[in-house]
C-alpha positions in Angstrom: 77.0 89.9 100.8 79.5 92.6 99.8 83.1 92.7 101.0 83.7 95.3 103.8 87.1 96.3 102.2 86.4 96.7 98.5 82.6 96.4 98.1 82.7 93.5 95.7 80.4 90.4 96.0 81.8 87.7 98.3 81.2 84.0 98.5 80.8 81.6 101.4 84.2 80.1 102.1 84.2 78.1 105.3 82.6 77.5 108.7 83.8 76.9 112.2 83.8 78.3 115.7 80.0 78.7 115.4 80.3 81.3 112.7 80.9 81.4 108.9 83.6 82.9 106.8 83.3 84.6 103.4 85.9 85.2 100.8 86.2 88.1 98.3 87.7 87.1 95.0 88.5 90.7 94.1 90.7 91.8 97.0 91.3 88.4 98.7 89.8 89.4 102.1 88.3 86.7 104.2 85.7 88.1 106.7 83.2 87.1 109.3 79.6 88.4 108.7 78.4 91.0 111.1 75.8 88.6 112.5 78.6 86.7 114.3 80.3 89.7 115.9 80.6 89.5 119.7 79.7 92.5 121.9 82.1 95.3 122.5 82.1 94.4 126.2 83.1 90.9 125.5 85.8 92.1 123.1 87.3 94.3 125.8 87.3 91.4 128.3 89.2 89.2 125.9 91.7 92.0 125.1 92.4 92.3 128.9 93.2 88.6 129.1 96.3 89.1 126.9 99.6 89.5 128.6 100.7 92.4 126.5 102.9 94.2 129.0 106.6 95.2 129.5 106.8 92.2 131.9 106.3 89.8 129.0 109.8 89.2 127.7 108.6 87.5 124.5 106.2 90.3 123.6 108.9 92.9 124.1 111.4 90.9 122.1 108.9 90.6 119.2 108.5 94.4 119.2 112.3 95.0 119.4 112.8 92.8 116.3 110.1 94.6 114.3 111.3 98.1 115.4 114.8 97.2 114.1 113.4 96.2 110.8 111.4 99.5 110.6 114.5 101.5 111.4 115.8 100.2 108.0 112.5 100.3 106.1 111.5 103.8 107.3 114.9 105.5 107.9 113.5 109.1 108.0 110.7 108.4 110.4 110.7 110.6 113.5 107.0 110.8 114.6 105.1 107.6 115.1 101.5 106.7 116.0 100.7 103.3 117.5 97.2 102.8 116.1 95.3 100.2 118.2 97.9 100.1 121.0 95.8 98.1 123.5 95.6 98.6 127.3 99.3 99.1 127.9 101.3 101.2 125.4 104.4 99.0 125.3 105.4 99.9 121.8 105.3 103.6 122.6 107.7 103.1 125.4 110.1 101.0 123.3 109.9 103.6 120.4 110.7 106.5 122.8 113.7 104.6 124.1 115.0 104.6 120.6 114.5 108.3 120.1 111.1 108.4 118.3 108.3 110.8 119.2 105.4 108.4 119.7 101.7 108.8 120.3 99.0 106.2 120.9 95.4 105.7 120.0 93.0 102.9 120.8 89.2 103.1 120.5 88.7 101.0 123.6 91.5 102.0 125.9 92.8 105.4 124.7 89.8 106.9 122.8 90.5 110.4 124.1 93.9 110.6 122.5 92.9 112.1 119.1 95.8 111.5 116.7 97.3 114.5 115.0 97.9 114.4 111.2 101.1 114.1 109.3 102.9 111.2 111.2 106.0 109.8 109.5 104.9 106.3 110.5 101.8 104.6 111.7 102.2 101.2 113.2 99.2 98.9 113.6 100.0 95.8 115.6 97.5 92.9 115.7 94.7 95.4 115.1 93.7 95.0 111.4 92.1 91.7 112.1 89.7 93.4 114.5 88.4 96.0 112.0 84.6 95.8 111.6 84.8 98.4 108.8 88.3 97.9 107.3 87.9 100.3 104.4 86.9 103.2 106.7 89.6 102.4 109.3 92.3 102.3 106.6 91.1 105.6 105.1 91.3 107.1 108.6 94.8 105.8 109.1 96.0 107.1 105.8 94.6 110.6 106.5 97.0 110.7 109.5 100.1 110.0 107.4 102.5 112.6 106.0 102.7 112.7 102.2 105.5 110.2 102.1 104.6 108.5 105.4 104.7 104.8 106.0 102.1 102.4 107.4 103.4 99.2 109.1 100.7 96.5 109.5 101.4 93.4 111.7 98.7 90.7 111.3 98.9 87.0 110.4 98.3 86.2 106.7 95.8 83.4 106.2 97.1 80.1 104.5 97.2 80.6 100.7 99.1 79.9 97.6 99.2 81.5 94.1 95.8 80.2 93.4 94.1 81.7 96.5 93.2 80.6 100.0 93.7 77.1 101.1 90.4 76.0 102.6 91.5 73.0 104.6 94.5 74.8 106.0 92.3 77.7 106.9 89.8 75.5 108.7 92.6 74.3 110.9 94.2 77.7 111.3 94.6 78.7 115.0 94.4 82.5 114.3 90.7 82.4 113.3 89.7 80.8 116.5 89.8 84.1 118.4 86.2 85.5 118.3 87.6 89.1 118.1 89.4 88.2 114.8 86.9 89.0 112.1 88.9 90.0 109.0 91.9 88.1 107.5 94.4 89.3 104.9 96.8 87.8 102.4 99.6 89.2 100.1 96.8 89.7 97.5 94.8 91.8 99.8 97.7 94.1 100.5 98.5 94.4 96.8 94.9 95.4 96.2 95.1 98.0 99.0 98.3 99.4 97.6 96.7 99.9 94.1 93.5 101.2 95.5 94.9 103.7 98.0 97.9 104.8 95.9 100.6 103.2 98.1 103.8 101.5 97.5 104.8 98.2 99.2 108.2 98.8 100.8 108.4 95.4 102.6 106.4 92.3 102.9 107.6 89.2 104.7 104.7 87.1 103.4 103.7 86.0 106.9 102.8 88.8 109.3 104.3 92.2 108.4 103.8 94.6 105.5 105.2 98.2 105.2 103.4 100.5 102.8 104.4 104.0 101.8 102.0 106.8 100.9 102.7 108.8 97.7 102.2 112.6 97.7 99.2 112.3 95.3 97.7 109.2 96.9 94.0 109.0 96.2 91.5 106.0 96.6 90.2 104.4 93.4 86.7 103.3 92.7 85.8 100.3 94.9 86.2 97.1 93.1 89.1 98.2 90.9 
């Protein structure tokens, strides 16, 4: 079975939650085979169970902390797209309070908001782990960035060390228990993405946030390189 990010052969890695997980040794992605995907209707029901609203003080505080970091990492950003914003565009409201011009897009909740190209910054919060076709989604996002635009990705990195993923820790990892989470990333995965798509890594906290910058001549490489 080939990797949905880089197209390289993958190997069976682990099992649990009534599904299996495969690992790609080329880009480091861990993914769930398509046979285990839940329906779109069930996905949406689960998304609506999340308390991702302005009334959730912890959720807002998390965003405020990340926005402050992005103010430093992307100091010239003025136009922002929240890609995969969910049912309530909390991040858009917080960004606009800080003077950004912000748009939202979500294939389930805001599908009729077609993003315009040339954003200074695209933020994807807890969305990358839901991508059924990550290579296609990433290419779409990058097409919306200005030549020197930034992409900020917030998603939990799976347990790993310098030698690769830690199987026993992964099997106990809470983040994979959500049936809507079907692709998982590591620092190695984002390094591969940077090389493949012609990006620079501006910031990586090694846990849940990476900021990449598009170069003027960014162009994808051949899959598997």
